C-alpha positions as CSV (number, residue, x, y, z in Angstrom):
1,M,-8.5,-1.8,-11.3
2,R,-11.4,0.5,-11.2
3,N,-10.8,4.2,-11.7
4,K,-12.2,6.3,-8.9
5,E,-12.3,10.1,-9.2
6,I,-9.8,12.2,-7.3
7,P,-11.5,13.7,-4.3
8,R,-12.6,17.3,-5.1
9,Q,-10.5,19.0,-2.5
10,L,-7.3,17.3,-3.7
11,A,-8.2,17.9,-7.3
12,Q,-8.6,21.6,-6.4
13,L,-5.2,21.7,-4.7
14,L,-3.5,20.0,-7.6
15,S,-5.0,22.6,-10.0
16,E,-3.4,25.4,-7.9
17,V,0.2,24.1,-8.1
18,D,2.6,24.7,-10.9
19,G,2.5,22.4,-14.0
20,S,5.6,20.4,-13.4
21,T,4.5,19.5,-9.8
22,R,1.0,18.7,-11.0
23,S,2.3,16.3,-13.8
24,R,4.6,14.6,-11.3
25,L,1.9,14.1,-8.7
26,E,-1.2,13.3,-10.6
27,P,-0.3,9.8,-11.6
28,L,0.7,9.1,-8.0
29,V,-2.5,10.4,-6.7
30,V,-4.6,8.4,-9.2
31,R,-2.7,5.2,-8.2
32,A,-3.2,6.0,-4.4
33,V,-6.9,6.8,-4.9
34,N,-7.4,3.5,-6.7
35,A,-5.2,1.5,-4.4
36,C,-6.6,-2.0,-3.7
37,G,-3.7,-3.5,-1.8
38,C,-3.2,-6.2,-4.4
39,S,0.6,-5.7,-4.8
40,S,1.2,-5.6,-1.1
41,G,-1.0,-8.6,-0.6
42,A,0.9,-10.6,-3.2
43,V,4.2,-9.6,-1.5
44,G,2.7,-10.8,1.8
45,L,1.6,-14.1,0.2
46,L,5.1,-14.8,-1.3
47,F,6.8,-13.8,1.9
48,G,4.5,-16.0,4.0
49,A,4.9,-19.0,1.6
50,A,8.7,-18.6,1.7
51,V,8.7,-18.5,5.5
52,S,6.4,-21.5,5.8
53,V,8.5,-23.5,3.4
54,L,11.7,-22.7,5.4
55,W,9.9,-23.5,8.6
56,W,8.8,-26.8,7.3
57,L,12.3,-27.7,6.1
58,T,13.7,-27.0,9.5
59,Q,10.9,-28.6,11.6
60,R,10.0,-31.8,9.7
61,D,10.5,-35.0,11.4
62,G,11.1,-37.2,8.4
63,S,7.5,-37.3,7.3
64,I,6.7,-35.5,4.0
65,V,3.5,-33.8,5.2
66,M,2.7,-32.8,8.7
67,W,-1.0,-32.0,8.5
68,P,-1.6,-30.0,11.6
69,E,1.5,-27.9,10.8
70,A,0.4,-27.5,7.2
71,G,-2.9,-26.1,8.3
72,A,-1.3,-23.7,10.7
73,A,1.1,-22.6,7.9
74,A,-1.8,-22.1,5.4
75,V,-3.7,-20.0,8.0
76,G,-0.5,-18.0,8.7
77,V,0.1,-17.3,5.0
78,L,-3.5,-16.2,4.3
79,G,-3.4,-14.0,7.5
80,L,-0.1,-12.4,6.4
81,S,-1.5,-11.7,3.0
82,L,-4.6,-10.1,4.4
83,V,-2.5,-7.9,6.8
84,A,-0.2,-6.9,3.9
85,K,-3.3,-6.1,1.6
86,L,-4.9,-3.9,4.3
87,G,-1.5,-2.3,5.1
88,G,-1.1,-1.3,1.4
89,I,-4.6,0.3,1.4
90,L,-3.9,2.1,4.7
91,F,-0.5,3.3,3.4
92,A,-2.2,4.8,0.3
93,R,-4.9,6.5,2.4
94,L,-2.3,8.0,4.8
95,W,-0.2,9.2,1.9
96,L,-3.2,10.9,0.3
97,M,-3.9,12.7,3.7
98,W,-0.3,13.8,4.0
99,L,-0.3,15.1,0.4
100,R,-3.4,17.0,0.9
101,H,-2.1,18.5,4.2
102,S,1.3,19.4,2.6
103,L,-0.4,21.0,-0.5
104,M,-2.7,23.0,1.8
105,R,0.3,24.3,3.6
106,R,2.2,25.0,0.5
107,I,-0.6,26.9,-1.2
108,G,-1.9,28.6,1.8
109,D,1.5,30.0,2.9
110,P,2.8,32.7,0.6
111,S,6.3,32.6,2.1
112,W,6.7,28.9,1.3
113,G,8.5,29.5,-2.0
114,S,11.0,32.0,-0.4
115,V,12.5,29.4,1.9
C-alpha cells in the first residue's frame, strides 16, 4: 500500500479536535485515504467463486465441465470482484467526505459540545 498524504483541509480539521478524538480518527483517515479496494475486491472474488461453484453443482447435467457456463461464471466472478473493489474505494471516499463535513460542523459550531 502506498502512503498518500492526508488532504490539507482534513489534516487541519483533525489538528483542531481534542487529542483522544484525533488519536482515534487518524489511523482510520490514513486507511481511508490509502484505500485501494483490495480487501473488498477479495471478498467479491471469494463470494463470486462460491456462488459459481454452487450454481455449477445445481445446474450440471452429468458432465464435469460445461465450457460455455464456465466462461460465463468466470466473467461473472471477475465482474463481481471489480464491482466490489470499486465499491470499497467509493465507500472510503464517501466516508472521508462525511468525516470532513461532520468535523467542520463540530468545530464550526461552538454549541456542539453543550448538547
